[in-house]
ROKE-693613 format. One record per residue (C-alpha): z, y, x. Coordinates in steps of 0.25 Angstrom, whole numbers, plus 5000, padded with zeros to 4 digits. Example, Ala and Ser with C-alpha at 12.3 -4.5 7.8 and 13.67 -1.06 7.14 Angstrom:
BEGIN
PT    c3    c2    c1
PT  5031  4982  5049
PT  5029  4996  5055
This chain:
BEGIN
PT    c3    c2    c1
PT  4908  4931  4840
PT  4919  4927  4849
PT  4915  4923  4863
PT  4920  4912  4872
PT  4921  4916  4886
PT  4918  4907  4897
PT  4917  4907  4913
PT  4904  4906  4919
PT  4904  4904  4935
PT  4892  4912  4939
PT  4889  4925  4945
PT  4886  4934  4932
PT  4887  4949  4932
PT  4899  4956  4929
PT  4901  4970  4923
PT  4900  4980  4934
PT  4913  4987  4938
PT  4906  5001  4941
PT  4915  5008  4931
PT  4928  5001  4937
PT  4924  5005  4951
PT  4926  5020  4948
PT  4941  5016  4947
PT  4941  5011  4962
PT  4946  5025  4967
PT  4957  5027  4957
PT  4969  5033  4963
PT  4981  5024  4965
PT  4995  5028  4969
PT  4999  5026  4984
PT  5013  5024  4981
PT  5015  5016  4969
PT  5015  5001  4969
PT  5011  4996  4956
PT  5015  4982  4952
PT  5002  4976  4946
PT  5005  4965  4937
PT  5005  4952  4944
PT  5008  4957  4958
PT  5022  4952  4962
PT  5031  4962  4969
PT  5042  4959  4980
PT  5049  4967  4990
PT  5046  4965  5005
PT  5056  4960  5015
PT  5067  4970  5019
PT  5063  4979  5030
PT  5069  4981  5044
PT  5083  4987  5043
PT  5079  4998  5053
PT  5068  5003  5043
PT  5073  5013  5032
PT  5065  5013  5019
PT  5064  5024  5009
PT  5067  5021  4994
PT  5052  5023  4992
PT  5048  5013  5003
PT  5058  5003  4997
PT  5051  5005  4984
PT  5037  5003  4990
PT  5041  4991  4998
PT  5049  4984  4986
PT  5037  4986  4977
PT  5026  4981  4987
PT  5018  4970  4981
PT  5019  4957  4988
PT  5005  4953  4987
PT  5002  4939  4989
PT  4993  4936  5001
PT  4989  4922  4998
PT  4974  4920  4997
PT  4966  4918  4984
PT  4966  4904  4978
PT  4952  4902  4984
PT  4950  4890  4993
PT  4950  4894  5007
PT  4937  4887  5010
PT  4930  4894  4999
PT  4918  4903  5004
PT  4918  4918  5000
PT  4909  4922  4989
PT  4896  4927  4995
PT  4903  4926  5009
PT  4895  4932  5020
PT  4904  4932  5032
PT  4919  4931  5035
PT  4927  4943  5035
PT  4928  4949  5049
PT  4942  4953  5053
PT  4941  4967  5058
PT  4952  4977  5061
PT  4963  4967  5058
PT  4977  4971  5062
PT  4981  4964  5074
PT  4994  4959  5068
PT  4998  4952  5055
PT  5011  4953  5049
PT  5021  4945  5041
PT  5025  4950  5027
PT  5038  4953  5033
PT  5032  4961  5044
PT  5023  4969  5035
PT  5035  4972  5026
PT  5042  4978  5038
PT  5029  4986  5042
PT  5028  4992  5028
PT  5042  4997  5029
PT  5039  5003  5042
PT  5026  5009  5037
PT  5034  5016  5026
PT  5044  5021  5035
PT  5034  5027  5044
PT  5027  5034  5033
PT  5040  5039  5029
PT  5042  5045  5043
PT  5029  5052  5042
PT  5033  5058  5029
PT  5045  5063  5035
PT  5038  5068  5047
PT  5046  5059  5056
PT  5036  5057  5067
PT  5045  5049  5076
PT  5049  5039  5066
PT  5035  5038  5061
PT  5030  5034  5075
PT  5042  5024  5077
PT  5038  5017  5064
PT  5023  5018  5066
PT  5024  5011  5079
PT  5029  4998  5072
PT  5017  4999  5062
PT  5005  4998  5072
PT  5001  4984  5066
PT  5004  4988  5052
PT  4991  4990  5043
PT  4995  5003  5038
PT  4998  5009  5052
PT  4985  5017  5053
PT  4988  5023  5039
PT  5002  5027  5045
PT  4995  5033  5057
PT  4985  5040  5048
PT  4997  5046  5040
PT  5003  5052  5053
PT  4990  5057  5059
PT  4985  5064  5046
PT  4998  5073  5048
PT  4995  5075  5063
PT  4981  5078  5063
PT  4983  5086  5076
PT  4984  5072  5084
PT  4970  5071  5088
PT  4971  5059  5097
PT  4980  5051  5088
PT  4970  5054  5076
PT  4958  5050  5085
PT  4965  5037  5089
PT  4968  5034  5075
PT  4954  5036  5071
PT  4949  5027  5082
PT  4959  5016  5080
PT  4958  5016  5065
PT  4943  5020  5062
PT  4941  5010  5051
PT  4954  5014  5044
PT  4953  5022  5031
PT  4963  5031  5037
PT  4955  5035  5049
PT  4945  5042  5040
PT  4956  5049  5032
PT  4963  5054  5045
PT  4949  5058  5051
PT  4946  5067  5039
PT  4960  5073  5039
PT  4959  5076  5054
PT  4945  5082  5053
PT  4950  5092  5042
PT  4961  5095  5052
PT  4952  5097  5064
PT  4942  5105  5055
PT  4953  5115  5051
PT  4956  5117  5066
PT  4942  5118  5071
PT  4943  5106  5079
PT  4928  5104  5079
PT  4926  5095  5091
PT  4935  5085  5085
PT  4928  5086  5072
PT  4915  5084  5078
PT  4920  5071  5085
PT  4926  5065  5073
PT  4917  5068  5062
PT  4916  5059  5050
PT  4906  5057  5039
PT  4911  5063  5027
PT  4908  5070  5014
PT  4919  5079  5016
PT  4913  5093  5016
PT  4925  5099  5024
PT  4924  5089  5035
PT  4909  5090  5036
PT  4910  5105  5037
PT  4920  5103  5049
PT  4911  5093  5056
PT  4899  5103  5055
PT  4907  5114  5060
PT  4911  5105  5071
PT  4896  5102  5074
PT  4894  5117  5075
PT  4905  5118  5085
PT  4899  5106  5093
PT  4885  5113  5094
PT  4878  5106  5083
PT  4877  5118  5074
PT  4863  5115  5069
PT  4866  5101  5064
PT  4879  5106  5058
PT  4872  5118  5050
PT  4861  5108  5045
PT  4872  5099  5039
PT  4880  5111  5034
PT  4868  5114  5024
PT  4871  5102  5016
PT  4886  5106  5015
PT  4883  5120  5011
PT  4872  5118  5000
PT  4881  5112  4990
PT  4885  5116  4976
PT  4900  5118  4979
PT  4909  5126  4988
PT  4912  5119  5001
PT  4925  5119  5009
PT  4930  5131  5018
PT  4928  5122  5030
PT  4913  5123  5028
PT  4913  5139  5028
PT  4911  5140  5043
PT  4900  5130  5043
PT  4893  5137  5032
PT  4894  5150  5038
PT  4886  5145  5050
PT  4876  5139  5041
PT  4874  5152  5033
PT  4870  5159  5047
PT  4861  5148  5051
PT  4846  5145  5048
PT  4850  5133  5039
PT  4855  5143  5028
PT  4842  5144  5021
PT  4839  5149  5007
PT  4836  5135  5003
PT  4850  5131  5007
PT  4856  5142  4998
PT  4847  5138  4986
PT  4852  5124  4988
PT  4867  5128  4987
PT  4864  5137  4976
PT  4858  5127  4968
PT  4869  5116  4971
PT  4879  5126  4967
PT  4872  5128  4953
PT  4870  5114  4951
PT  4885  5112  4954
PT  4888  5124  4944
PT  4894  5132  4955
PT  4888  5146  4951
PT  4898  5154  4960
PT  4893  5146  4972
PT  4878  5148  4968
PT  4881  5163  4967
PT  4887  5162  4981
PT  4875  5155  4987
PT  4866  5165  4980
PT  4873  5176  4988
PT  4869  5169  5001
PT  4854  5170  4997
PT  4845  5181  5001
PT  4844  5191  4990
PT  4830  5188  4986
PT  4836  5175  4980
PT  4847  5181  4972
PT  4840  5183  4959
PT  4835  5169  4959
PT  4848  5163  4962
PT  4855  5172  4952
PT  4845  5167  4941
PT  4848  5153  4945
PT  4863  5156  4943
PT  4861  5163  4929
PT  4852  5151  4925
PT  4863  5142  4928
PT  4873  5150  4920
PT  4865  5153  4908
PT  4852  5144  4908
PT  4848  5147  4893
PT  4847  5162  4897
PT  4840  5161  4910
PT  4831  5149  4908
PT  4821  5158  4900
PT  4822  5169  4911
PT  4818  5159  4921
PT  4805  5155  4915
PT  4800  5169  4918
PT  4801  5167  4933
PT  4790  5162  4941
PT  4789  5147  4941
PT  4794  5140  4954
PT  4802  5129  4959
PT  4814  5138  4961
PT  4813  5142  4946
PT  4810  5128  4942
PT  4823  5124  4948
PT  4830  5135  4941
PT  4824  5131  4928
PT  4829  5117  4929
PT  4843  5122  4933
PT  4843  5130  4920
PT  4839  5119  4911
PT  4849  5110  4917
PT  4860  5121  4915
PT  4855  5123  4901
PT  4855  5108  4898
PT  4870  5108  4900
PT  4873  5116  4887
PT  4860  5114  4879
PT  4851  5102  4884
PT  4842  5104  4872
PT  4838  5118  4875
PT  4837  5114  4890
PT  4827  5103  4887
PT  4819  5113  4878
PT  4818  5123  4888
PT  4815  5113  4899
PT  4804  5106  4891
PT  4797  5118  4888
PT  4797  5124  4902
PT  4798  5113  4912
PT  4783  5113  4915
PT  4784  5127  4920
PT  4791  5122  4932
PT  4783  5112  4941
PT  4789  5099  4943
PT  4782  5095  4955
PT  4786  5088  4968
PT  4788  5100  4977
PT  4797  5112  4978
PT  4796  5126  4984
PT  4804  5129  4996
PT  4812  5140  4989
PT  4817  5131  4977
PT  4831  5131  4972
PT  4833  5116  4971
PT  4844  5110  4979
PT  4835  5101  4987
PT  4820  5103  4990
PT  4818  5088  4989
PT  4820  5089  4974
PT  4807  5092  4968
PT  4804  5100  4955
PT  4800  5087  4949
PT  4813  5080  4952
PT  4822  5091  4948
PT  4814  5092  4935
PT  4816  5077  4933
PT  4831  5078  4935
PT  4832  5089  4925
PT  4824  5081  4915
PT  4834  5070  4917
PT  4846  5079  4915
PT  4841  5084  4902
PT  4838  5070  4897
PT  4852  5066  4900
PT  4858  5078  4893
PT  4850  5074  4881
PT  4856  5060  4883
PT  4870  5065  4884
PT  4868  5073  4871
PT  4863  5061  4864
PT  4850  5067  4861
PT  4839  5057  4857
PT  4829  5063  4866
PT  4836  5058  4878
PT  4829  5045  4877
PT  4815  5051  4879
PT  4819  5061  4889
PT  4826  5051  4898
PT  4814  5042  4897
PT  4805  5053  4901
PT  4812  5056  4914
PT  4804  5054  4927
PT  4805  5041  4933
PT  4811  5048  4946
PT  4823  5053  4938
PT  4825  5041  4929
PT  4838  5032  4933
PT  4847  5022  4927
PT  4854  5032  4918
PT  4842  5038  4912
PT  4836  5025  4909
PT  4848  5018  4903
PT  4851  5031  4895
PT  4838  5029  4887
PT  4843  5015  4884
PT  4856  5020  4878
PT  4849  5031  4870
PT  4840  5021  4864
PT  4852  5012  4861
PT  4859  5023  4854
PT  4847  5024  4845
PT  4845  5009  4844
PT  4831  5012  4848
PT  4828  4998  4854
PT  4814  5001  4857
PT  4819  5012  4866
PT  4829  5003  4872
PT  4818  4994  4876
PT  4810  5005  4882
PT  4822  5011  4890
PT  4826  4997  4895
PT  4812  4995  4900
PT  4813  5008  4908
PT  4825  5003  4916
PT  4824  5000  4930
PT  4823  4985  4933
PT  4837  4984  4939
PT  4842  4991  4926
PT  4835  4981  4917
PT  4843  4970  4923
PT  4856  4975  4920
PT  4864  4968  4909
PT  4865  4981  4901
PT  4851  4983  4899
PT  4847  4968  4898
PT  4857  4968  4886
PT  4850  4980  4879
PT  4836  4975  4882
PT  4841  4962  4874
PT  4847  4971  4863
PT  4834  4979  4862
PT  4826  4966  4861
PT  4835  4961  4850
PT  4833  4974  4842
PT  4818  4974  4844
PT  4817  4959  4839
PT  4814  4953  4853
PT  4825  4943  4850
PT  4821  4932  4860
PT  4821  4942  4871
PT  4834  4948  4867
PT  4841  4934  4866
PT  4836  4930  4880
PT  4841  4943  4886
PT  4855  4942  4879
PT  4856  4927  4883
PT  4854  4931  4898
PT  4863  4943  4898
PT  4874  4934  4891
PT  4876  4927  4904
PT  4881  4940  4911
PT  4895  4945  4912
PT  4894  4959  4907
PT  4896  4967  4895
PT  4881  4966  4891
PT  4881  4951  4894
PT  4893  4949  4884
PT  4885  4957  4874
PT  4873  4948  4876
PT  4882  4936  4875
PT  4886  4940  4861
PT  4871  4943  4857
PT  4868  4928  4860
PT  4881  4922  4856
PT  4884  4918  4871
PT  4896  4916  4878
PT  4901  4926  4888
PT  4898  4921  4902
PT  4909  4927  4911
PT  4906  4922  4925
PT  4916  4922  4936
PT  4913  4920  4950
PT  4926  4923  4959
PT  4924  4928  4973
PT  4927  4917  4982
PT  4934  4921  4995
PT  4942  4913  5004
PT  4957  4914  5009
PT  4952  4918  5023
PT  4943  4929  5017
PT  4955  4935  5010
PT  4964  4934  5021
PT  4954  4940  5031
PT  4951  4952  5023
PT  4966  4954  5019
PT  4969  4955  5034
PT  4959  4966  5038
PT  4966  4978  5042
PT  4961  4987  5031
PT  4965  4978  5020
PT  4978  4976  5026
PT  4980  4991  5025
PT  4976  4990  5010
PT  4986  4979  5008
PT  4998  4987  5015
PT  4995  4999  5006
PT  4996  4990  4994
PT  5009  4984  4999
PT  5015  4998  5000
PT  5010  5001  4986
PT  5000  5011  4991
PT  4989  5007  4981
PT  4979  5019  4983
PT  4979  5018  4998
PT  4978  5003  4997
PT  4966  5004  4988
PT  4959  5015  4997
PT  4962  5006  5009
PT  4956  4994  5002
PT  4943  5001  4999
PT  4942  5006  5014
PT  4944  4992  5018
PT  4934  4986  5009
PT  4923  4996  5012
PT  4917  4989  5024
PT  4918  4975  5017
PT  4905  4967  5014
PT  4904  4961  5000
PT  4910  4948  5003
PT  4922  4955  5010
PT  4923  4964  4997
PT  4924  4951  4989
PT  4935  4946  4997
PT  4942  4960  4996
PT  4942  4959  4981
PT  4949  4945  4982
PT  4959  4951  4991
PT  4962  4963  4982
PT  4963  4953  4971
PT  4973  4945  4979
PT  4981  4957  4981
PT  4981  4959  4966
PT  4974  4972  4968
PT  4965  4970  4956
PT  4958  4984  4955
PT  4954  4983  4970
PT  4949  4969  4968
PT  4940  4973  4956
PT  4935  4985  4964
PT  4932  4977  4977
PT  4925  4966  4970
PT  4916  4976  4963
PT  4913  4982  4976
PT  4907  4969  4980
PT  4899  4969  4967
PT  4905  4955  4963
PT  4907  4954  4948
PT  4910  4940  4946
PT  4925  4938  4950
PT  4932  4940  4937
PT  4946  4937  4943
PT  4944  4949  4952
PT  4937  4959  4943
PT  4945  4956  4931
PT  4960  4954  4934
PT  4970  4950  4923
PT  4982  4959  4926
PT  4993  4964  4917
PT  4991  4952  4908
PT  5005  4953  4901
PT  5003  4968  4898
PT  4989  4967  4893
PT  4993  4955  4884
PT  5005  4963  4879
PT  4997  4976  4876
PT  4985  4969  4870
PT  4994  4961  4861
PT  5002  4974  4857
PT  4989  4982  4854
PT  4981  4970  4848
PT  4971  4971  4859
PT  4963  4961  4866
PT  4969  4960  4881
PT  4955  4959  4887
PT  4952  4973  4882
PT  4964  4979  4890
PT  4959  4971  4902
PT  4945  4976  4901
PT  4951  4990  4900
PT  4960  4989  4912
PT  4949  4983  4920
PT  4940  4994  4917
PT  4950  5006  4917
PT  4957  5003  4930
PT  4953  4989  4936
PT  4968  4986  4935
PT  4973  4998  4944
PT  4986  5002  4938
PT  4985  5015  4946
PT  4971  5019  4942
PT  4969  5033  4938
PT  4955  5039  4933
PT  4950  5053  4937
PT  4954  5058  4923
PT  4968  5053  4924
PT  4968  5040  4917
PT  4979  5030  4923
PT  4982  5016  4925
PT  4976  5002  4921
PT  4970  5007  4908
PT  4968  5021  4912
PT  4976  5029  4902
PT  4976  5044  4902
PT  4990  5050  4903
PT  4988  5058  4890
PT  4984  5045  4883
PT  4996  5038  4889
PT  5005  5049  4885
PT  5000  5048  4871
PT  5001  5033  4871
PT  5015  5033  4876
PT  5019  5042  4864
PT  5012  5033  4854
PT  5020  5021  4860
PT  5033  5029  4859
PT  5034  5028  4874
PT  5039  5038  4884
PT  5027  5043  4892
PT  5031  5041  4907
PT  5020  5050  4913
PT  5006  5047  4918
PT  5010  5038  4929
PT  5015  5028  4918
PT  5001  5025  4916
PT  5000  5018  4929
PT  5010  5008  4924
PT  5001  4996  4920
PT  5011  4992  4908
PT  5010  5006  4902
PT  4995  5008  4905
PT  4992  4995  4898
PT  5001  4998  4886
PT  4995  5012  4884
PT  4980  5007  4887
PT  4981  4996  4877
PT  4988  5005  4867
PT  4977  5015  4869
PT  4965  5005  4868
PT  4971  4999  4855
PT  4972  5013  4849
PT  4957  5015  4852
PT  4953  5002  4847
PT  4960  5005  4834
PT  4953  5019  4833
PT  4940  5012  4835
PT  4942  5001  4825
PT  4944  4990  4835
PT  4931  4992  4843
PT  4933  4988  4857
PT  4922  4996  4863
PT  4924  5009  4856
PT  4939  5008  4860
PT  4935  5006  4874
PT  4926  5018  4874
PT  4937  5026  4868
PT  4946  5021  4879
PT  4937  5026  4890
PT  4931  5039  4883
PT  4940  5043  4872
PT  4940  5040  4857
PT  4934  5053  4853
PT  4921  5051  4862
PT  4920  5037  4856
PT  4920  5042  4842
PT  4908  5051  4846
PT  4901  5039  4851
PT  4902  5031  4838
PT  4889  5030  4830
PT  4887  5040  4819
PT  4881  5032  4808
PT  4877  5017  4811
PT  4885  5006  4818
PT  4881  5004  4832
PT  4881  4991  4840
PT  4892  4991  4850
PT  4883  4988  4862
PT  4875  5000  4859
PT  4887  5009  4857
PT  4893  5005  4870
PT  4880  5007  4878
PT  4878  5021  4872
PT  4892  5026  4875
PT  4888  5040  4881
PT  4898  5039  4893
PT  4893  5029  4903
PT  4908  5027  4908
PT  4912  5023  4894
PT  4900  5015  4891
PT  4903  5006  4904
PT  4918  5006  4901
PT  4916  5000  4887
PT  4906  4990  4893
PT  4915  4986  4904
PT  4928  4985  4897
PT  4922  4976  4886
PT  4916  4967  4896
PT  4929  4966  4904
PT  4936  4962  4892
PT  4928  4950  4890
PT  4929  4946  4905
PT  4944  4948  4904
PT  4944  4939  4891
PT  4937  4928  4900
PT  4946  4930  4911
PT  4959  4928  4903
PT  4953  4916  4895
PT  4948  4910  4908
PT  4962  4911  4915
PT  4970  4908  4902
PT  4977  4921  4903
PT  4987  4923  4891
PT  4982  4937  4888
PT  4975  4934  4875
PT  4980  4933  4861
PT  4972  4922  4854
PT  4964  4932  4846
PT  4960  4940  4858
PT  4951  4930  4865
PT  4936  4928  4864
PT  4932  4943  4862
PT  4917  4945  4862
PT  4909  4957  4866
PT  4906  4958  4851
PT  4921  4959  4848
PT  4922  4970  4859
PT  4910  4978  4855
PT  4908  4979  4840
PT  4897  4988  4833
PT  4901  5003  4833
PT  4902  5009  4819
PT  4902  5024  4816
PT  4914  5032  4814
PT  4918  5031  4799
């Protein structure tokens, strides 16, 4: 049944953006200025005749977007949403510039950078003297100093004057590397930073030793040595002293030996074995053999005297065997696990990585691993095995997996049992409220089911939309925009760190602008983060606005979270491929959050995250010249190829939106394997039991986003729909799933 979408002004829940947030660190080009649709471009005023500009500088300045600095349309007297206090102006530059002055300073900045590249120090200093009040002056200094790390006084002065700058920490790291390679231990000791960088930590501990703090340094060195991987060469002198000290115990050797095997670094484990006294070699070698060939050495292990050491080895062998044959591993484990005491204490010479890990806890962890191995294989025994796990080792993943197993079997009594075993917090989630209602309906508790569906239908979420269909209710798509004042926007925009981000944007260095933005927003309170989201929206920086408002966990500003960009191109391609445009919007929102330069770790690119190989195939199918991987960053090309590919998948899966979306994310061959073998499966069950969590959440989010975009377009009277496109329901988007013919 078609659904009429309405706007409700209330603070309802929205779909969590956790999947989207993984895009927040995607790499963006530093040098390319992308003309996002809807952002006007204009050249800045002419520069001073005395300043020469390279062709590249001319191109950058000509393309810099003239972002309107006018305030949002909010009334100046409006109070900020949940406002706590006014923004405090900290580290604000002492001077404000006109647009003409800024244009001139940007040109000077580019010339100074060019002088640095040419190693023309004299020209660099002449130009930089004129830039001391320009927001990017500290960055310019950083570029100079990182190439002149021998200028100790200049570096220390920079670190003191710009301690809050993002580039102070970057310069300090580079300087500490430089000092460490030159054995400048006193300077390292004076300028240490808290870091996870192993090389720098080793340098600092070596500096401590040279400063007379040897005992403290060697105690800390134990944690750096006892890891399951090789460490940097900078640590070797530190480790040499550790090995000569009283802190290099047999327990520490076992600790690294075990960590190496857990990390599958057998050669490292063999190296550590050779550092042990000879009386331990046979035991260590048996452990290595067990790791390599568990099916052969597990029976031999049973002949050894029972102890905590051999209990640990036995568990490791079972874990290794389960990688290849979980059924055999469980068979051996269930028969023999009682031979190894699962008590709360450990002997002093145990092989476990951490003494605080008791036999009982280690056994419970192994039980959990075996249960999940069964789950991944699709074995029916997984439901009972997960349910039998000790409460100390149960977590959300184990509890919710039992529900999905029961759903896949449509065993509604087991669904009810598994939902009952959820934590109180988990039970309140829309997802499990929906499945509780479904289980009630299937077990003839109709009144209880209807009550839950009716309550859930008031929520703006995938499960709320499903529930609305169950009770033939309207979709309540609430929208409560963040309410900030003009003064708040201006105050935040004028902070030094945000002005730095803005200048990087104006120079087309989007990646540096993004990194600077996150640095600037790191210390903001929740109210200031909301203001920052509106500032990013004002700058037409939609991806950053989306991520920023999500950082504040505010889900109810639809205008910020679901921008309507690329209307013409989406309308054109949806019409050409007979697609509903809201699906394309949902895909773009989930794939890239409207970041034209988004690139995934696997190499997918652009708005709709097209893989280069797929893009090349599409270009050939469309009889177009393939213009290389970088062409996928062009929004026109990317939307065209993404629409073509999704339409192809939609045809392949008989017009089933959810199946096509799953195929877009995980590939069509996997989706075919996930189809039911015999009987038709309700779409909600099929989606909930998709084996891959990422794909499961992907389908849920895109379908919900599509309905939200439908509401946005209708509310704003946007001309992106054909008449037949309007009023999709969740039932339209998620039909029952039929077996392969």
